[in-house]
PDB file with one MODEL, atoms N, CA, C and O in Angstrom:
MODEL        1
ATOM      1  N   MET A   1      99.668 180.416 129.673  1.00  0.00           N
ATOM      2  CA  MET A   1      98.815 179.988 128.585  1.00  0.00           C
ATOM      3  C   MET A   1      97.378 180.479 128.826  1.00  0.00           C
ATOM      4  O   MET A   1      96.885 180.406 129.952  1.00  0.00           O
ATOM      5  N   ALA A   2      96.714 180.972 127.794  1.00  0.00           N
ATOM      6  CA  ALA A   2      95.356 181.491 127.920  1.00  0.00           C
ATOM      7  C   ALA A   2      94.356 180.351 128.073  1.00  0.00           C
ATOM      8  O   ALA A   2      94.467 179.307 127.430  1.00  0.00           O
ATOM      9  N   GLU A   3      93.389 180.579 128.933  1.00  0.00           N
ATOM     10  CA  GLU A   3      92.354 179.582 129.156  1.00  0.00           C
ATOM     11  C   GLU A   3      91.214 179.813 128.178  1.00  0.00           C
ATOM     12  O   GLU A   3      90.835 180.954 127.918  1.00  0.00           O
ATOM     13  N   ILE A   4      90.674 178.744 127.643  1.00  0.00           N
ATOM     14  CA  ILE A   4      89.532 178.837 126.727  1.00  0.00           C
ATOM     15  C   ILE A   4      88.265 178.737 127.556  1.00  0.00           C
ATOM     16  O   ILE A   4      88.073 177.785 128.312  1.00  0.00           O
ATOM     17  N   LYS A   5      87.399 179.738 127.401  1.00  0.00           N
ATOM     18  CA  LYS A   5      86.145 179.765 128.130  1.00  0.00           C
ATOM     19  C   LYS A   5      85.056 179.064 127.307  1.00  0.00           C
ATOM     20  O   LYS A   5      84.874 179.356 126.125  1.00  0.00           O
ATOM     21  N   VAL A   6      84.349 178.152 127.939  1.00  0.00           N
ATOM     22  CA  VAL A   6      83.271 177.430 127.271  1.00  0.00           C
ATOM     23  C   VAL A   6      81.946 177.843 127.907  1.00  0.00           C
ATOM     24  O   VAL A   6      81.791 177.770 129.126  1.00  0.00           O
ATOM     25  N   ASN A   7      81.000 178.274 127.088  1.00  0.00           N
ATOM     26  CA  ASN A   7      79.678 178.623 127.590  1.00  0.00           C
ATOM     27  C   ASN A   7      78.851 177.362 127.771  1.00  0.00           C
ATOM     28  O   ASN A   7      78.492 176.694 126.802  1.00  0.00           O
ATOM     29  N   LYS A   8      78.550 177.045 129.031  1.00  0.00           N
ATOM     30  CA  LYS A   8      77.719 175.887 129.317  1.00  0.00           C
ATOM     31  C   LYS A   8      76.263 176.328 129.334  1.00  0.00           C
ATOM     32  O   LYS A   8      75.949 177.406 129.837  1.00  0.00           O
ATOM     33  N   PRO A   9      75.375 175.511 128.793  1.00  0.00           N
ATOM     34  CA  PRO A   9      73.951 175.855 128.854  1.00  0.00           C
ATOM     35  C   PRO A   9      73.478 175.917 130.308  1.00  0.00           C
ATOM     36  O   PRO A   9      73.931 175.143 131.151  1.00  0.00           O
ATOM     37  N   LYS A  10      72.584 176.824 130.583  1.00  0.00           N
ATOM     38  CA  LYS A  10      72.023 176.968 131.921  1.00  0.00           C
ATOM     39  C   LYS A  10      70.523 176.687 131.832  1.00  0.00           C
ATOM     40  O   LYS A  10      69.825 177.258 130.994  1.00  0.00           O
ATOM     41  N   SER A  11      70.048 175.828 132.680  1.00  0.00           N
ATOM     42  CA  SER A  11      68.632 175.452 132.675  1.00  0.00           C
ATOM     43  C   SER A  11      67.823 176.370 133.580  1.00  0.00           C
ATOM     44  O   SER A  11      68.307 176.831 134.613  1.00  0.00           O
ATOM     45  N   PHE A  12      66.584 176.626 133.175  1.00  0.00           N
ATOM     46  CA  PHE A  12      65.654 177.368 134.015  1.00  0.00           C
ATOM     47  C   PHE A  12      64.233 177.021 133.598  1.00  0.00           C
ATOM     48  O   PHE A  12      63.999 176.518 132.498  1.00  0.00           O
ATOM     49  N   VAL A  13      63.294 177.293 134.484  1.00  0.00           N
ATOM     50  CA  VAL A  13      61.889 177.002 134.215  1.00  0.00           C
ATOM     51  C   VAL A  13      61.271 178.213 133.527  1.00  0.00           C
ATOM     52  O   VAL A  13      61.500 179.352 133.934  1.00  0.00           O
ATOM     53  N   LEU A  14      60.497 177.961 132.495  1.00  0.00           N
ATOM     54  CA  LEU A  14      59.796 179.026 131.782  1.00  0.00           C
ATOM     55  C   LEU A  14      58.309 178.726 131.812  1.00  0.00           C
ATOM     56  O   LEU A  14      57.858 177.698 131.306  1.00  0.00           O
ATOM     57  N   ARG A  15      57.568 179.618 132.401  1.00  0.00           N
ATOM     58  CA  ARG A  15      56.111 179.452 132.427  1.00  0.00           C
ATOM     59  C   ARG A  15      55.542 180.229 131.251  1.00  0.00           C
ATOM     60  O   ARG A  15      55.800 181.422 131.091  1.00  0.00           O
ATOM     61  N   ILE A  16      54.769 179.538 130.440  1.00  0.00           N
ATOM     62  CA  ILE A  16      54.237 180.157 129.229  1.00  0.00           C
ATOM     63  C   ILE A  16      52.827 179.634 129.000  1.00  0.00           C
ATOM     64  O   ILE A  16      52.560 178.453 129.222  1.00  0.00           O
ATOM     65  N   ASP A  17      51.930 180.496 128.560  1.00  0.00           N
ATOM     66  CA  ASP A  17      50.547 180.048 128.366  1.00  0.00           C
ATOM     67  C   ASP A  17      50.466 179.067 127.205  1.00  0.00           C
ATOM     68  O   ASP A  17      51.308 179.083 126.308  1.00  0.00           O
ATOM     69  N   SER A  18      49.462 178.225 127.229  1.00  0.00           N
ATOM     70  CA  SER A  18      49.364 177.128 126.255  1.00  0.00           C
ATOM     71  C   SER A  18      49.199 177.619 124.817  1.00  0.00           C
ATOM     72  O   SER A  18      49.724 176.996 123.894  1.00  0.00           O
ATOM     73  N   ALA A  19      48.486 178.714 124.611  1.00  0.00           N
ATOM     74  CA  ALA A  19      48.297 179.219 123.248  1.00  0.00           C
ATOM     75  C   ALA A  19      49.628 179.687 122.656  1.00  0.00           C
ATOM     76  O   ALA A  19      49.927 179.406 121.496  1.00  0.00           O
ATOM     77  N   THR A  20      50.420 180.394 123.450  1.00  0.00           N
ATOM     78  CA  THR A  20      51.731 180.854 122.980  1.00  0.00           C
ATOM     79  C   THR A  20      52.639 179.664 122.710  1.00  0.00           C
ATOM     80  O   THR A  20      53.363 179.645 121.714  1.00  0.00           O
ATOM     81  N   MET A  21      52.603 178.669 123.595  1.00  0.00           N
ATOM     82  CA  MET A  21      53.429 177.480 123.421  1.00  0.00           C
ATOM     83  C   MET A  21      53.067 176.754 122.127  1.00  0.00           C
ATOM     84  O   MET A  21      53.957 176.312 121.400  1.00  0.00           O
ATOM     85  N   GLU A  22      51.792 176.628 121.836  1.00  0.00           N
ATOM     86  CA  GLU A  22      51.361 175.979 120.590  1.00  0.00           C
ATOM     87  C   GLU A  22      51.875 176.733 119.374  1.00  0.00           C
ATOM     88  O   GLU A  22      52.290 176.121 118.389  1.00  0.00           O
ATOM     89  N   ARG A  23      51.849 178.054 119.440  1.00  0.00           N
ATOM     90  CA  ARG A  23      52.352 178.860 118.310  1.00  0.00           C
ATOM     91  C   ARG A  23      53.852 178.659 118.127  1.00  0.00           C
ATOM     92  O   ARG A  23      54.336 178.546 117.000  1.00  0.00           O
ATOM     93  N   ILE A  24      54.578 178.617 119.228  1.00  0.00           N
ATOM     94  CA  ILE A  24      56.025 178.399 119.146  1.00  0.00           C
ATOM     95  C   ILE A  24      56.323 176.998 118.623  1.00  0.00           C
ATOM     96  O   ILE A  24      57.251 176.820 117.835  1.00  0.00           O
ATOM     97  N   GLU A  25      55.552 176.006 119.049  1.00  0.00           N
ATOM     98  CA  GLU A  25      55.737 174.635 118.546  1.00  0.00           C
ATOM     99  C   GLU A  25      55.529 174.558 117.042  1.00  0.00           C
ATOM    100  O   GLU A  25      56.304 173.911 116.338  1.00  0.00           O
ATOM    101  N   ARG A  26      54.479 175.217 116.544  1.00  0.00           N
ATOM    102  CA  ARG A  26      54.226 175.218 115.092  1.00  0.00           C
ATOM    103  C   ARG A  26      55.327 175.947 114.344  1.00  0.00           C
ATOM    104  O   ARG A  26      55.777 175.489 113.293  1.00  0.00           O
ATOM    105  N   TRP A  27      55.764 177.079 114.878  1.00  0.00           N
ATOM    106  CA  TRP A  27      56.823 177.868 114.265  1.00  0.00           C
ATOM    107  C   TRP A  27      58.114 177.061 114.219  1.00  0.00           C
ATOM    108  O   TRP A  27      58.801 177.037 113.198  1.00  0.00           O
ATOM    109  N   ALA A  28      58.438 176.406 115.314  1.00  0.00           N
ATOM    110  CA  ALA A  28      59.643 175.573 115.369  1.00  0.00           C
ATOM    111  C   ALA A  28      59.570 174.459 114.325  1.00  0.00           C
ATOM    112  O   ALA A  28      60.549 174.197 113.627  1.00  0.00           O
ATOM    113  N   ALA A  29      58.428 173.815 114.219  1.00  0.00           N
ATOM    114  CA  ALA A  29      58.259 172.738 113.238  1.00  0.00           C
ATOM    115  C   ALA A  29      58.416 173.273 111.816  1.00  0.00           C
ATOM    116  O   ALA A  29      59.025 172.622 110.967  1.00  0.00           O
ATOM    117  N   ASP A  30      57.870 174.448 111.561  1.00  0.00           N
ATOM    118  CA  ASP A  30      57.992 175.061 110.230  1.00  0.00           C
ATOM    119  C   ASP A  30      59.450 175.309 109.854  1.00  0.00           C
ATOM    120  O   ASP A  30      59.808 175.243 108.678  1.00  0.00           O
ATOM    121  N   GLU A  31      60.287 175.593 110.841  1.00  0.00           N
ATOM    122  CA  GLU A  31      61.695 175.910 110.589  1.00  0.00           C
ATOM    123  C   GLU A  31      62.628 174.749 110.938  1.00  0.00           C
ATOM    124  O   GLU A  31      63.845 174.920 111.012  1.00  0.00           O
ATOM    125  N   PHE A  32      62.046 173.569 111.151  1.00  0.00           N
ATOM    126  CA  PHE A  32      62.812 172.339 111.428  1.00  0.00           C
ATOM    127  C   PHE A  32      63.724 172.488 112.643  1.00  0.00           C
ATOM    128  O   PHE A  32      64.877 172.057 112.625  1.00  0.00           O
ATOM    129  N   ARG A  33      63.186 173.110 113.705  1.00  0.00           N
ATOM    130  CA  ARG A  33      63.908 173.267 114.954  1.00  0.00           C
ATOM    131  C   ARG A  33      63.104 172.618 116.072  1.00  0.00           C
ATOM    132  O   ARG A  33      61.901 172.397 115.942  1.00  0.00           O
ATOM    133  N   SER A  34      63.786 172.318 117.167  1.00  0.00           N
ATOM    134  CA  SER A  34      63.085 171.917 118.386  1.00  0.00           C
ATOM    135  C   SER A  34      62.496 173.182 119.006  1.00  0.00           C
ATOM    136  O   SER A  34      62.875 174.294 118.638  1.00  0.00           O
ATOM    137  N   VAL A  35      61.578 173.011 119.936  1.00  0.00           N
ATOM    138  CA  VAL A  35      61.025 174.173 120.628  1.00  0.00           C
ATOM    139  C   VAL A  35      62.146 174.901 121.368  1.00  0.00           C
ATOM    140  O   VAL A  35      62.214 176.130 121.333  1.00  0.00           O
ATOM    141  N   ASN A  36      63.011 174.165 122.029  1.00  0.00           N
ATOM    142  CA  ASN A  36      64.140 174.774 122.727  1.00  0.00           C
ATOM    143  C   ASN A  36      65.017 175.555 121.741  1.00  0.00           C
ATOM    144  O   ASN A  36      65.410 176.689 122.016  1.00  0.00           O
ATOM    145  N   GLY A  37      65.313 174.949 120.610  1.00  0.00           N
ATOM    146  CA  GLY A  37      66.120 175.619 119.589  1.00  0.00           C
ATOM    147  C   GLY A  37      65.451 176.877 119.071  1.00  0.00           C
ATOM    148  O   GLY A  37      66.118 177.880 118.814  1.00  0.00           O
ATOM    149  N   GLN A  38      64.141 176.830 118.916  1.00  0.00           N
ATOM    150  CA  GLN A  38      63.402 177.993 118.424  1.00  0.00           C
ATOM    151  C   GLN A  38      63.457 179.130 119.435  1.00  0.00           C
ATOM    152  O   GLN A  38      63.669 180.284 119.061  1.00  0.00           O
ATOM    153  N   ILE A  39      63.267 178.814 120.714  1.00  0.00           N
ATOM    154  CA  ILE A  39      63.317 179.841 121.745  1.00  0.00           C
ATOM    155  C   ILE A  39      64.716 180.449 121.817  1.00  0.00           C
ATOM    156  O   ILE A  39      64.853 181.667 121.935  1.00  0.00           O
ATOM    157  N   LEU A  40      65.756 179.616 121.746  1.00  0.00           N
ATOM    158  CA  LEU A  40      67.130 180.137 121.744  1.00  0.00           C
ATOM    159  C   LEU A  40      67.371 181.034 120.532  1.00  0.00           C
ATOM    160  O   LEU A  40      68.010 182.079 120.649  1.00  0.00           O
ATOM    161  N   TYR A  41      66.862 180.627 119.370  1.00  0.00           N
ATOM    162  CA  TYR A  41      66.998 181.430 118.154  1.00  0.00           C
ATOM    163  C   TYR A  41      66.319 182.799 118.339  1.00  0.00           C
ATOM    164  O   TYR A  41      66.895 183.830 117.993  1.00  0.00           O
ATOM    165  N   LEU A  42      65.110 182.802 118.879  1.00  0.00           N
ATOM    166  CA  LEU A  42      64.373 184.045 119.070  1.00  0.00           C
ATOM    167  C   LEU A  42      65.076 184.971 120.067  1.00  0.00           C
ATOM    168  O   LEU A  42      65.152 186.182 119.855  1.00  0.00           O
ATOM    169  N   LEU A  43      65.585 184.394 121.147  1.00  0.00           N
ATOM    170  CA  LEU A  43      66.306 185.210 122.130  1.00  0.00           C
ATOM    171  C   LEU A  43      67.588 185.780 121.535  1.00  0.00           C
ATOM    172  O   LEU A  43      67.906 186.949 121.753  1.00  0.00           O
ATOM    173  N   ASP A  44      68.325 184.968 120.788  1.00  0.00           N
ATOM    174  CA  ASP A  44      69.559 185.418 120.155  1.00  0.00           C
ATOM    175  C   ASP A  44      69.272 186.542 119.164  1.00  0.00           C
ATOM    176  O   ASP A  44      69.990 187.541 119.122  1.00  0.00           O
ATOM    177  N   ASP A  45      68.222 186.374 118.372  1.00  0.00           N
ATOM    178  CA  ASP A  45      67.839 187.388 117.387  1.00  0.00           C
ATOM    179  C   ASP A  45      67.446 188.695 118.079  1.00  0.00           C
ATOM    180  O   ASP A  45      67.819 189.775 117.621  1.00  0.00           O
ATOM    181  N   ALA A  46      66.700 188.602 119.171  1.00  0.00           N
ATOM    182  CA  ALA A  46      66.293 189.802 119.910  1.00  0.00           C
ATOM    183  C   ALA A  46      67.512 190.512 120.503  1.00  0.00           C
ATOM    184  O   ALA A  46      67.577 191.742 120.496  1.00  0.00           O
ATOM    185  N   LEU A  47      68.476 189.745 121.014  1.00  0.00           N
ATOM    186  CA  LEU A  47      69.690 190.347 121.559  1.00  0.00           C
ATOM    187  C   LEU A  47      70.482 191.069 120.470  1.00  0.00           C
ATOM    188  O   LEU A  47      70.998 192.163 120.699  1.00  0.00           O
ATOM    189  N   LYS A  48      70.579 190.462 119.290  1.00  0.00           N
ATOM    190  CA  LYS A  48      71.294 191.092 118.169  1.00  0.00           C
ATOM    191  C   LYS A  48      70.609 192.391 117.766  1.00  0.00           C
ATOM    192  O   LYS A  48      71.268 193.419 117.608  1.00  0.00           O
ATOM    193  N   LYS A  49      69.284 192.348 117.596  1.00  0.00           N
ATOM    194  CA  LYS A  49      68.545 193.512 117.137  1.00  0.00           C
ATOM    195  C   LYS A  49      68.588 194.664 118.134  1.00  0.00           C
ATOM    196  O   LYS A  49      68.520 195.830 117.747  1.00  0.00           O
ATOM    197  N   SER A  50      68.701 194.332 119.414  1.00  0.00           N
ATOM    198  CA  SER A  50      68.725 195.383 120.449  1.00  0.00           C
ATOM    199  C   SER A  50      70.134 195.909 120.710  1.00  0.00           C
ATOM    200  O   SER A  50      70.323 196.858 121.471  1.00  0.00           O
ATOM    201  N   GLY A  51      71.132 195.271 120.058  1.00  0.00           N
ATOM    202  CA  GLY A  51      72.503 195.690 120.263  1.00  0.00           C
ATOM    203  C   GLY A  51      73.099 195.180 121.566  1.00  0.00           C
ATOM    204  O   GLY A  51      74.111 195.708 122.028  1.00  0.00           O
ATOM    205  N   ARG A  52      72.491 194.167 122.163  1.00  0.00           N
ATOM    206  CA  ARG A  52      72.942 193.641 123.455  1.00  0.00           C
ATOM    207  C   ARG A  52      73.673 192.308 123.331  1.00  0.00           C
ATOM    208  O   ARG A  52      74.015 191.700 124.345  1.00  0.00           O
ATOM    209  N   LYS A  53      73.914 191.851 122.124  1.00  0.00           N
ATOM    210  CA  LYS A  53      74.531 190.547 121.896  1.00  0.00           C
ATOM    211  C   LYS A  53      76.000 190.523 122.307  1.00  0.00           C
ATOM    212  O   LYS A  53      76.477 189.511 122.821  1.00  0.00           O
ATOM    213  N   GLY A  54      76.703 191.584 122.096  1.00  0.00           N
ATOM    214  CA  GLY A  54      78.130 191.608 122.390  1.00  0.00           C
ATOM    215  C   GLY A  54      78.901 191.065 121.207  1.00  0.00           C
ATOM    216  O   GLY A  54      78.375 190.926 120.103  1.00  0.00           O
ATOM    217  N   LYS A  55      80.175 190.759 121.471  1.00  0.00           N
ATOM    218  CA  LYS A  55      81.030 190.289 120.378  1.00  0.00           C
ATOM    219  C   LYS A  55      81.106 188.810 120.316  1.00  0.00           C
ATOM    220  O   LYS A  55      81.788 188.263 119.449  1.00  0.00           O
TER     221      LYS A  55
ENDMDL
END
């Protein structure tokens, strides 16, 4: 029987300057996302645009 693979979230520390963080917070609020959700969205979008997302 085939095993189903589940992608578990992986935590890491991100150091970011306060001005950039404020911009991301405002952007996230504008799109009704959490800051974490906004960063994940931006990373996912960048991976898609660069052709590195995979299937």
